[in-house]
C-alpha positions as CSV (number, residue, x, y, z in Angstrom):
1,M,-3.1,-11.0,-17.1
2,P,-5.0,-7.7,-16.8
3,I,-3.4,-4.4,-17.6
4,Y,-3.4,-2.2,-14.5
5,P,-3.1,1.7,-14.6
6,L,0.4,1.6,-12.9
7,G,1.5,4.9,-14.5
8,T,-1.6,6.7,-13.1
9,I,-1.1,5.3,-9.6
10,M,2.6,6.1,-9.6
11,G,1.9,9.7,-10.7
12,L,-0.8,9.9,-8.0
13,V,1.5,8.5,-5.3
14,E,4.4,10.8,-6.2
15,S,2.1,13.8,-6.3
16,V,1.4,13.4,-2.6
17,S,3.7,14.6,0.2
18,T,3.3,14.9,3.9
19,G,5.5,17.5,5.4
20,T,8.7,17.6,3.2
21,V,8.7,13.9,2.3
22,P,7.1,12.9,-1.0
23,M,5.6,9.4,-1.3
24,K,7.3,7.1,-3.7
25,V,6.6,3.7,-5.3
26,S,9.6,1.4,-4.7
27,Y,8.4,-1.7,-6.8
28,A,5.4,-3.1,-8.5
29,Y,4.6,-6.8,-9.1
30,E,1.5,-8.1,-10.7
31,D,-1.4,-6.4,-8.9
32,I,0.7,-5.1,-5.9
33,V,2.4,-1.7,-5.6
34,F,5.0,-1.5,-2.9
35,M,5.6,1.9,-1.3
36,E,9.0,3.2,-0.2
37,H,9.4,2.6,3.5
38,N,6.9,-0.3,3.3
39,A,4.3,1.2,5.7
40,F,1.5,0.2,3.4
41,L,1.0,-1.2,-0.1
42,L,-1.6,-0.8,-2.8
43,Q,-3.4,-3.6,-4.6
44,F,-5.2,-3.2,-7.9
45,T,-8.7,-4.7,-8.2
46,A,-10.7,-5.8,-11.2
47,K,-12.0,-2.2,-11.5
48,A,-9.4,0.3,-12.7
49,D,-10.8,3.1,-10.4
50,K,-10.8,0.9,-7.2
51,I,-7.6,0.3,-5.2
52,L,-7.1,-1.6,-1.9
53,L,-4.7,-0.2,0.7
54,H,-3.2,-2.8,3.1
55,K,-1.2,-1.6,6.1
56,N,2.0,-3.3,7.2
57,I,1.4,-5.0,10.6
58,E,4.7,-3.4,11.8
59,A,3.7,0.1,10.8
60,D,2.8,2.7,13.4
61,I,-0.8,3.5,12.3
62,D,-0.7,7.0,13.9
63,E,2.4,7.8,11.9
64,I,0.9,6.8,8.6
65,K,-2.7,8.1,8.9
66,D,-1.9,11.5,7.5
67,S,-0.1,10.0,4.5
68,I,-3.1,7.6,3.9
69,A,-5.6,10.5,4.2
70,A,-3.6,12.6,1.7
71,L,-3.3,9.7,-0.7
72,K,-7.1,9.0,-0.5
73,S,-7.9,12.7,-1.1
74,A,-5.6,12.9,-4.1
75,A,-7.1,9.7,-5.5
76,A,-10.7,11.0,-5.0
77,D,-9.7,14.1,-7.1
78,K,-8.9,11.7,-9.9
79,E,-12.1,9.7,-9.4
80,I,-10.1,6.8,-7.9
81,T,-11.4,5.1,-4.7
82,I,-8.8,3.8,-2.3
83,S,-10.5,1.4,0.2
84,E,-9.1,-0.2,3.3
85,G,-8.0,-3.7,2.5
86,G,-6.6,-4.9,5.8
87,F,-3.1,-5.7,7.0
88,Y,-0.1,-7.7,5.7
89,S,3.3,-9.0,6.9
90,I,6.3,-9.3,4.7
91,T,9.3,-11.6,5.3
92,Q,12.3,-12.8,3.4
93,G,11.8,-15.9,1.3
94,D,14.3,-18.0,-0.5
95,A,16.9,-16.3,-2.6
96,A,15.4,-13.0,-4.0
97,N,11.8,-13.8,-3.1
98,I,9.6,-12.3,-0.4
99,N,6.6,-13.8,1.4
100,L,3.5,-11.7,1.8
101,K,0.7,-12.8,4.1
102,F,-2.6,-10.8,4.2
103,F,-4.9,-10.4,7.2
104,K,-8.4,-9.0,7.2
105,K,-7.9,-7.3,10.5
106,H,-5.3,-6.8,13.2
107,T,-5.6,-10.1,15.1
108,A,-3.8,-12.5,17.4
109,D,-3.1,-14.6,14.3
110,M,-0.5,-12.1,13.2
111,P,3.2,-12.5,13.9
112,E,4.4,-10.4,16.8
113,K,5.4,-6.8,16.0
114,K,9.1,-6.3,15.9
115,D,10.6,-3.4,17.9
């Protein structure tokens, strides 16, 4: 299993705030970094300086665009590229597991957005 620069990414994320709310990492598993409030997640790639950003299909894109822009800017300052990865849905699995499903774009194949 590759070694990912999790400490660097956590420091980067926590250095960014929009308004009075700082961003925080809530959990990391393998190549996925879950953000607090789950509006988007980050995914490591084979290159340490390239990260994918996936948006939660239930997130309000207008509400998170400033946070994403601030994160991308802070990453660029550290010579890390954050690229758009697509969308994802997250549901409860068995016991303590979750199910993640990734989508390349916002499509009719996605589950309906919950209000």
